[in-house]
C-alpha positions in Angstrom: 54.9 167.9 31.1 53.5 169.1 34.1 54.0 172.4 35.1 54.9 171.0 39.2 57.8 169.7 36.8 59.5 172.2 35.9 63.2 171.6 34.8 63.0 168.0 34.9 61.8 166.0 32.0 60.1 162.9 32.2 62.1 159.9 31.7 62.5 158.0 29.3 63.3 153.8 29.0 67.8 153.6 29.0 68.6 151.1 26.3 71.4 149.1 27.7 73.1 148.7 24.8 73.8 151.7 23.7 73.2 153.6 27.7 75.4 151.7 29.6 78.2 153.3 30.3 76.1 157.0 31.3 73.8 154.1 33.3 77.3 153.6 35.1 78.1 157.2 35.1 74.9 158.2 36.5 74.7 155.1 39.6 78.3 156.3 40.7 77.1 159.8 41.1 74.0 158.2 43.1 75.8 156.2 45.2 78.0 159.2 46.0 75.1 161.4 46.7 73.5 158.8 49.3 76.8 157.7 51.2 78.0 161.3 51.6 73.7 162.6 52.6 71.3 159.7 52.8 68.9 161.9 54.1 69.8 164.2 51.0 69.4 167.3 53.8 73.0 168.9 53.1 71.8 172.2 51.0 73.5 171.2 47.6 71.1 168.5 48.0 67.7 170.1 48.6 66.7 170.7 45.4 67.9 167.2 44.4 65.2 166.1 46.9 62.4 168.3 45.9 62.2 167.2 42.9 62.3 164.1 43.7 59.5 164.2 46.3 57.4 166.0 43.4 58.1 163.2 40.8 57.5 160.5 42.8 55.0 161.8 45.8 52.5 159.3 45.2 54.6 156.6 44.4 57.2 156.2 47.7 57.6 158.0 50.6 60.7 159.2 51.5 
């Protein structure tokens, strides 16, 4: 794990057969967060936004 990503493990590929319920649950939570705070500007979402920015800084524009 890279030093800058402390607390966020590397992503693993999900097994759709075994992990479908977890994936649906995570998707539901992600949708609720984005509906409530699409730009992740609320205090409760600042850490999440920073983690996303750090993880994908070279891949996406936020």
